[in-house]
C-alpha positions as CSV (number, residue, x, y, z in Angstrom):
1,M,-7.3,-51.1,-27.2
2,T,-5.8,-52.1,-24.3
3,A,-6.8,-55.7,-22.8
4,A,-8.4,-53.5,-19.5
5,W,-10.1,-51.6,-22.4
6,K,-11.4,-54.4,-24.2
7,A,-12.8,-56.2,-21.3
8,I,-14.7,-53.2,-19.8
9,V,-16.3,-52.6,-23.4
10,E,-17.1,-56.8,-23.4
11,D,-18.2,-57.2,-19.7
12,R,-19.8,-54.1,-19.2
13,V,-18.9,-54.3,-15.1
14,I,-16.2,-53.9,-13.0
15,A,-16.2,-55.3,-9.5
16,V,-15.3,-52.6,-6.5
17,V,-13.3,-53.5,-3.4
18,R,-13.2,-51.0,-0.9
19,A,-12.1,-52.8,2.4
20,G,-10.0,-52.3,5.7
21,R,-7.5,-54.5,4.3
22,V,-7.3,-57.3,1.6
23,P,-5.2,-60.2,3.0
24,N,-5.0,-62.1,-0.8
25,P,-5.8,-59.5,-3.4
26,A,-4.7,-61.6,-6.4
27,G,-7.0,-64.4,-4.6
28,V,-9.8,-62.0,-4.7
29,A,-9.3,-60.8,-8.1
30,D,-8.7,-64.3,-9.8
31,A,-12.2,-65.1,-7.8
32,F,-14.0,-62.4,-9.4
33,A,-12.7,-63.6,-13.0
34,A,-13.7,-67.4,-12.5
35,G,-17.1,-65.7,-11.4
36,G,-16.9,-63.8,-14.8
37,I,-16.1,-60.5,-13.7
38,R,-12.5,-60.2,-15.1
39,C,-11.9,-56.6,-14.0
40,V,-11.1,-55.4,-10.7
41,E,-10.9,-51.9,-9.0
42,F,-9.0,-51.4,-5.7
43,T,-10.0,-48.1,-4.3
44,C,-7.5,-45.5,-2.6
45,T,-9.3,-45.7,0.6
46,I,-7.7,-48.9,1.1
47,P,-4.7,-48.7,3.4
48,E,-1.6,-49.0,1.3
49,V,-3.5,-49.8,-2.1
50,T,-0.5,-49.4,-3.9
51,S,0.9,-52.6,-2.2
52,V,-2.4,-54.2,-2.6
53,I,-2.5,-53.5,-6.3
54,A,1.0,-54.9,-6.6
55,A,0.0,-58.2,-5.1
56,A,-3.0,-58.3,-7.3
57,A,-1.1,-57.8,-10.3
58,D,0.1,-61.4,-10.0
59,A,-3.6,-62.5,-10.5
60,R,-3.6,-64.9,-13.7
61,Y,-6.8,-64.2,-14.9
62,A,-7.8,-61.0,-13.8
63,I,-7.6,-57.2,-15.0
64,V,-6.6,-55.1,-11.8
65,G,-7.3,-51.1,-11.3
66,V,-7.4,-48.5,-8.9
67,G,-10.4,-46.5,-8.0
68,T,-11.6,-43.3,-5.9
69,V,-8.1,-41.7,-7.4
70,I,-8.5,-38.0,-6.9
71,R,-5.0,-36.8,-7.3
72,D,-2.3,-37.6,-10.2
73,D,0.2,-39.0,-7.8
74,Q,-2.5,-41.7,-6.9
75,A,-3.0,-42.4,-10.5
76,R,0.9,-42.4,-11.1
77,S,1.8,-44.6,-7.7
78,A,-1.0,-47.2,-8.5
79,V,-0.2,-47.3,-12.8
80,E,3.5,-48.1,-11.1
81,A,2.3,-51.2,-8.9
82,G,0.6,-53.0,-11.9
83,A,-3.1,-51.2,-12.3
84,Q,-4.4,-51.2,-15.9
85,F,-7.0,-48.9,-15.4
86,V,-8.1,-45.8,-13.3
87,V,-11.4,-44.7,-12.2
88,S,-12.1,-41.5,-10.1
89,P,-15.0,-40.1,-8.8
90,A,-15.0,-36.7,-10.2
91,M,-13.7,-34.9,-13.0
92,R,-9.7,-34.6,-12.3
93,P,-8.1,-33.8,-15.8
94,E,-4.6,-33.8,-14.4
95,I,-5.0,-37.7,-13.9
96,V,-5.1,-38.5,-17.4
97,P,-1.5,-37.9,-18.3
98,A,-0.4,-39.5,-14.8
99,A,-2.5,-42.6,-16.3
100,G,0.3,-43.0,-18.8
101,G,-2.0,-44.1,-21.7
102,L,-4.2,-46.6,-19.6
103,P,-7.8,-46.0,-19.9
104,V,-9.1,-43.5,-17.4
105,F,-12.6,-43.2,-16.0
106,M,-14.1,-40.1,-14.6
107,G,-17.3,-39.3,-12.9
108,A,-18.9,-36.4,-12.1
109,I,-20.1,-35.4,-8.6
110,T,-21.6,-32.1,-6.7
111,P,-20.9,-31.5,-3.1
112,T,-24.8,-30.9,-2.8
């Protein structure tokens, strides 16, 4: 069981950061952790999200993941940048191997 999986099961909450820019990703992640939310998801809607994840991976207390993942290359890049879990809004089985054994959480959406 990974640290991310353990924290998600224990805390049952993930903070989701969806912003135009994130000037201090590690600070944001640690602020959530200080407030009791250890898992922080930065969405692929953030410009240059892999850079944000790489910076957030320096957080001392938080577990950083990536969300709004719809393609396997997004998952792979985020994991290489330091993401410890992956969240997708849809069923995208190709994301699972791209996550390299890390936890993957898939949603189910419909266009209607």
